[in-house]
C-alpha positions in Angstrom: 31.1 -23.3 -5.2 32.7 -22.3 -2.0 31.0 -23.3 1.1 29.6 -20.4 3.1 27.4 -19.7 6.1 24.0 -18.1 5.8 25.6 -14.8 6.8 28.2 -14.9 4.1 28.6 -11.4 2.5 29.9 -10.6 -0.9 33.3 -9.5 0.4 33.7 -12.9 2.1 33.3 -14.9 -1.1 36.9 -16.0 -1.9 36.1 -16.8 -5.6 33.8 -15.2 -8.1 30.6 -16.8 -9.0 29.5 -17.5 -12.6 25.9 -16.5 -13.0 23.4 -16.9 -15.8 20.5 -14.5 -15.9 17.4 -15.3 -18.0 14.9 -12.5 -18.5 12.1 -11.6 -21.0 12.6 -7.9 -20.0 16.0 -6.4 -20.6 17.4 -3.2 -22.0 16.5 -1.2 -24.0 13.0 -2.1 -22.5 12.4 0.2 -19.5 10.4 -1.4 -16.7 10.8 -2.6 -13.2 12.1 -6.0 -14.2 14.8 -4.7 -16.5 15.8 -2.2 -14.0 16.2 -4.9 -11.3 18.2 -7.1 -13.7 20.5 -4.2 -14.6 21.0 -3.4 -10.9 21.8 -7.0 -10.2 24.3 -7.2 -13.1 26.1 -4.0 -12.2 26.4 -4.9 -8.6 27.5 -8.5 -9.2 30.2 -7.4 -11.7 31.4 -4.6 -9.4 32.0 -7.3 -6.7 34.1 -9.4 -9.2 31.4 -12.0 -10.2 30.9 -13.0 -13.8 27.4 -12.6 -15.3 25.9 -13.8 -18.6 22.5 -12.6 -19.8 20.0 -14.4 -22.0 17.3 -12.0 -23.3 15.1 -11.4 -26.4 16.4 -9.7 -29.5 15.3 -6.0 -29.8 15.1 -3.9 -33.0 16.1 -0.7 -31.2 19.7 0.2 -31.8 22.0 -0.8 -28.8 25.5 -0.1 -27.7 27.9 -3.1 -27.9 26.9 -5.7 -25.3 29.1 -7.8 -23.0 28.2 -11.4 -22.3 24.6 -11.1 -23.6 23.0 -13.8 -25.8 19.9 -12.6 -27.7 17.1 -14.9 -28.7 15.0 -14.4 -31.8 11.8 -12.5 -30.9 8.6 -11.0 -32.3 6.4 -8.1 -31.3 2.7 -8.9 -30.8 0.0 -6.6 -32.1 -1.4 -6.5 -28.6 1.7 -5.0 -26.9 4.3 -3.5 -29.1 6.5 -2.3 -26.3 7.8 -5.7 -25.3 9.5 -8.2 -27.7 8.6 -11.8 -27.0 11.4 -14.4 -27.2 11.0 -17.8 -28.7 14.1 -20.0 -28.2 14.4 -21.4 -31.7 18.1 -21.4 -31.6 19.4 -24.9 -32.5 19.2 -26.9 -29.3 22.7 -28.3 -29.6 24.2 -24.9 -30.0 22.3 -23.5 -27.0 23.2 -26.4 -24.7 26.8 -26.4 -25.8 27.1 -22.7 -25.1 25.4 -23.2 -21.7 27.7 -26.1 -20.8 30.8 -24.2 -21.7 29.9 -21.3 -19.3 30.2 -23.7 -16.3 27.7 -21.6 -14.4 27.4 -21.8 -10.6 23.8 -20.6 -10.6 21.0 -19.8 -13.0 18.7 -16.9 -12.0 15.5 -16.5 -14.0 13.4 -13.3 -13.8 10.3 -14.4 -15.7 8.7 -17.8 -15.6 7.7 -17.9 -19.3 9.7 -18.8 -22.5 13.2 -17.7 -21.4 12.6 -18.5 -17.8 11.4 -22.0 -18.8 14.5 -22.3 -21.0 16.8 -21.3 -18.2 15.1 -23.6 -15.8 15.3 -26.6 -18.1 19.0 -26.0 -18.8 19.8 -25.6 -15.1 17.8 -28.6 -13.8 19.1 -30.9 -16.5 22.7 -30.1 -15.5 22.3 -29.9 -11.8 22.9 -26.1 -11.7 21.2 -24.4 -8.8 18.1 -22.6 -10.0 16.9 -19.3 -8.5 14.0 -17.2 -9.7 12.7 -13.8 -8.8 8.9 -13.4 -8.7 8.7 -9.8 -9.9 5.2 -9.5 -11.1 1.7 -10.4 -10.0 0.9 -12.2 -13.2 -2.7 -12.9 -12.3 -3.4 -9.1 -12.5 -1.8 -8.8 -16.0 -3.6 -11.6 -17.9 -5.0 -9.0 -20.4 -1.4 -8.7 -21.8 -1.1 -12.4 -22.5 -3.4 -13.0 -25.5 -0.5 -14.6 -27.5 -0.4 -17.6 -25.1 -2.4 -20.7 -25.9 -5.7 -20.9 -24.0 -4.5 -24.0 -22.1 -1.8 -21.8 -20.5 -4.0 -18.8 -19.6 -6.6 -21.1 -18.1 -4.2 -23.2 -16.0 -1.6 -20.5 -15.1 -3.1 -19.5 -11.7 -3.9 -23.1 -10.8 -0.9 -25.0 -12.0 1.8 -23.1 -13.9 3.2 -20.7 -11.4 3.1 -23.3 -8.6 4.8 -25.8 -10.9 7.5 -23.4 -12.1 8.5 -21.9 -8.7 8.5 -25.3 -7.0 11.3 -26.3 -9.4 13.6 -23.7 -7.9 16.1 -24.2 -5.1 15.0 -20.8 -3.7 12.7 -18.0 -4.8 13.3 -14.3 -4.3 10.4 -11.8 -3.9 10.7 -8.0 -3.6 7.9 -7.8 -1.0 6.0 -9.9 1.5 2.8 -9.5 -0.6 4.5 -11.2 -3.5 5.8 -14.0 -1.2 2.4 -14.5 0.3 0.9 -14.7 -3.2 3.3 -17.6 -4.1 2.6 -19.4 -0.9 -1.2 -19.1 -1.6 -0.6 -20.7 -5.0 1.1 -23.7 -3.3 4.8 -22.8 -3.7 6.7 -24.6 -0.9 10.3 -23.7 -1.8 12.3 -21.3 0.5 11.3 -17.7 -0.3 13.6 -14.8 0.5 12.2 -11.2 0.5 14.8 -8.9 -1.1 13.7 -5.5 -2.5 15.5 -4.2 -5.6 18.3 -1.9 -4.6 18.0 1.8 -5.4 21.2 3.9 -5.8 21.5 7.0 -3.7 21.6 10.0 -6.1 24.3 12.6 -6.0 22.9 15.4 -3.7 23.5 18.0 -6.4 21.1 16.1 -8.8 18.2 16.3 -6.3 19.0 19.5 -4.4 17.7 23.1 -4.6 19.7 24.0 -7.8 18.2 21.0 -9.6 14.8 21.9 -8.3 15.1 25.4 -9.6 16.5 24.4 -13.0 13.9 21.7 -13.7 11.0 24.0 -12.7 12.4 26.7 -15.0 12.7 24.2 -17.8 9.0 23.3 -17.3 7.9 26.9 -16.8 6.6 26.1 -13.3 6.7 28.9 -10.6 9.1 28.2 -7.7 6.2 28.1 -5.2 3.7 26.1 -7.2 2.7 22.8 -5.5 4.0 20.0 -7.7 2.9 16.4 -7.6 4.7 13.7 -9.6 3.6 10.3 -11.0 6.2 8.2 -12.8 5.6 4.9 -14.4 3.8 3.1 -17.2 0.5 4.5 -18.3 -1.7 1.4 -18.1 -5.1 0.7 -16.8 -4.0 -1.5 -13.9 -1.9 1.4 -12.6 -5.1 3.0 -11.2 -4.2 6.5 -12.6 -7.9 7.4 -12.9 -8.0 7.3 -9.1 -5.2 9.8 -8.9 -7.0 12.1 -11.4 -10.1 12.0 -9.2 -8.0 12.9 -6.1 -6.4 15.8 -8.1 -9.8 17.1 -9.2 -10.8 17.4 -5.6 -7.4 18.8 -4.5 -7.5 21.7 -7.0 -10.6 23.0 -5.3 -8.3 23.8 -2.3 -5.0 24.3 -4.2 -6.1 25.5 -7.7 -2.5 26.2 -8.8 -1.3 22.6 -8.1 0.4 20.8 -11.0 0.6 17.0 -11.6 3.6 15.9 -13.7 3.0 12.5 -15.4 6.2 11.0 -16.6 5.8 7.8 -18.6 4.1 6.3 -21.6 2.0 3.3 -22.4 -1.2 2.0 -23.9 -3.5 4.1 -21.7 -1.9 7.5 -22.5 -4.5 8.7 -25.0 -7.4 7.7 -22.8 -5.9 9.4 -19.8 -5.5 12.7 -21.8 -9.2 12.4 -22.8 -10.1 11.7 -19.2 -8.3 14.8 -18.0 -10.1 16.9 -20.5 -13.5 15.4 -19.5 -12.7 16.0 -15.8 -11.7 19.6 -16.6 -8.2 19.2 -15.0 -6.1 19.3 -18.2 -4.6 22.7 -17.1 -3.4 21.0 -13.9 -1.6 18.1 -15.6 1.6 17.9 -17.7 2.0 14.8 -19.7 5.7 14.5 -20.2 5.7 11.2 -22.1 8.3 8.4 -21.8 11.1 9.8 -19.6 14.7 8.4 -19.6 16.1 7.6 -16.1 18.7 10.3 -16.5 16.0 12.9 -16.5 14.1 11.6 -13.5 16.3 13.0 -10.8 15.5 16.5 -11.9 11.7 15.7 -11.8 12.1 14.2 -8.3 13.9 17.4 -7.2 11.1 19.6 -8.7 8.3 17.6 -7.0 6.8 18.2 -3.5 5.1 14.8 -3.3 5.2 11.6 -5.2 1.9 9.9 -6.0 1.6 6.1 -6.4 -2.0 4.9 -6.9 -1.3 1.4 -8.2 -2.5 -1.6 -6.2 -0.9 -4.2 -8.4 2.9 -3.7 -7.8 5.2 -6.2 -6.1 7.5 -3.3 -5.0 7.2 -0.1 -7.1 10.8 0.9 -7.8 9.8 4.5 -8.4 8.8 4.8 -4.8 12.4 3.9 -3.9 13.7 6.4 -6.3 11.5 9.1 -4.9 12.5 8.2 -1.3 16.2 8.3 -2.3 15.6 11.8 -3.6 13.9 12.8 -0.4 10.4 13.1 -1.8 7.5 12.0 0.4 5.2 9.4 -1.1 1.4 9.0 -0.9 0.5 5.4 -1.9 -2.5 3.2 -2.1 -2.3 0.6 0.7 -2.5 -2.4 -1.6 0.1 -4.7 -3.3 3.7 -4.7 -2.2 4.5 -1.0 -2.7 3.2 0.2 0.7 5.7 -2.1 2.5 8.4 0.3 1.7 6.6 3.4 2.9 6.8 4.3 6.7 3.3 5.7 7.3 3.4 9.2 8.7 7.2 9.1 8.7 8.4 9.4 5.1 5.0 9.2 3.4 1.4 8.1 3.8 -0.4 4.8 3.1 -4.1 5.3 2.1 -6.8 2.6 2.1 -7.6 1.5 -1.5 -10.5 3.4 -2.9 -10.5 6.2 -0.3 -10.1 9.1 -2.6 -10.9 11.8 0.0 -8.2 10.5 2.4 -5.7 10.4 -0.5 -6.5 14.0 -1.4 -6.3 15.1 2.3 -2.8 13.6 2.7 -1.6 15.2 -0.5 -3.0 18.5 0.8 -1.3 18.0 4.2 2.1 17.6 2.6 1.7 20.4 0.1 0.4 23.0 2.6 2.6 22.1 5.6 6.3 22.9 5.0 7.3 21.5 8.4 5.7 18.1 7.6 7.3 18.1 4.2 10.7 18.8 5.6 10.3 16.1 8.3 9.3 13.5 5.7 12.1 14.5 3.4 14.7 14.0 6.2 13.2 10.6 7.0 13.0 9.5 3.4 16.7 10.3 2.9 17.6 8.4 6.0 15.4 5.3 5.2 16.7 5.1 1.7 20.1 3.8 3.0 18.4 0.5 4.0 17.5 -0.2 0.3 20.8 0.4 -1.6 22.1 -2.0 -4.4 25.0 -3.1 -2.0 22.4 -4.3 0.5 20.5 -6.1 -2.3 23.7 -7.7 -3.8 24.9 -9.0 -0.4 21.6 -10.7 0.3 21.3 -12.2 -3.2 24.8 -13.7 -3.0 23.7 -15.3 0.3 20.8 -17.0 -1.6 23.2 -18.2 -4.3 25.6 -19.6 -1.8 22.8 -21.5 0.0 21.4 -22.8 -3.2 24.9 -24.1 -4.1 24.9 -26.3 -1.0 21.3 -27.6 -1.4 20.5 -31.0 -2.8 19.6 -30.9 -6.5 15.9 -31.1 -7.2 14.5 -34.1 -9.3 15.0 -33.7 -13.0 11.5 -34.9 -13.8 9.7 -31.6 -14.4 6.4 -32.9 -15.9 3.3 -31.5 -14.2 0.1 -33.5 -14.4 -2.7 -31.6 -16.0 -0.6 -29.5 -18.4 0.0 -30.8 -21.9 3.4 -29.3 -22.7 3.6 -30.9 -26.2 0.4 -29.3 -27.4 1.4 -25.9 -25.8 4.7 -25.9 -27.7 2.9 -26.7 -30.9 0.2 -24.1 -30.4 2.7 -21.4 -29.4 4.7 -22.0 -32.6 1.5 -21.6 -34.7 0.6 -18.4 -33.0 4.0 -16.7 -33.5 3.3 -16.1 -37.2 -0.3 -14.9 -36.4 0.8 -12.3 -33.8 4.0 -11.1 -35.5 3.8 -7.4 -36.3 
């Protein structure tokens, strides 16, 4: 790998890098991790770098893929949206393929099965290992019933610390995520790099798009419209948003909340809206492809983000790039990307009245909304994919110059042999 200073940019790299990405989440799955991975792939390839992807097999029909290796997978009865990989490809075939790629860097995006596979391959062959800590896994333990008890019990105390301390460097999308790793005992260099958000074409989020989308949804041009976009899951704190809406409609009875997304909590949320007598003020749009989202951002007056568990919250960046003010709960990593009082508001967690008041401020004050829209469009330029790619390449270059870490990856207190055996037994149990 070419030597470079810490300030090396993509354009200054004289030769292309050969990059291996390992991720449990990849298209056609739609979530923040897969979006970040696709953004990274697109940006790296646009700059002339070569990228290979290692991801789970998916039953949904896909277009032909380029440089993607799919691992056998299964779908658990607990979470049918995400196929789970198990690397039962013959070891010799996998290692031979990996060696032939002559990778300059391995970049993992999850620390579990495929992340562990990528880490082992990288460390055993002295390839620099980078990993992005996308998710606060300690807040998502209810989605991990397929893992052996020994893993779930020791994950917080041992596993994440052990895994990320094997990396040359770690990337985090926010300071909150970086602080979480430091608290767990991770001592490797950590770089905070938010996922880049493309700036949409002005026509896709302008007045014409606003009018057309509202007409399509049968919403009056002057109706106050709130938007939530994301997965419908308990940890997203959507019940908090519903409570704020219930109070808001006492002042603005015509207000409409658009809910774009699907997930395991969707039926419960619809029942909750009925019980709270706000069903008439909510439109459940279901899972919404990205190509449709620009129109929804254009139609919205304010974007609502009540989740306290995100490391970044990509939809906040998308809303900002479309010029939509955001009102967020001031917890997790999402608020780091909202300038309070400038392009949105940050509300203390649990303060429903303040959340409702700030929504009302934006919806009833056209000057404030215009001011925040202008600032949102301006601030969005700081978080583009080009900015992200440049910074990630700097991390790759530094990692290429660092001293290889020891190959001994055993961690006292974790019985890896029994974990592997138990996981193999559970695959047949949880297969759909």
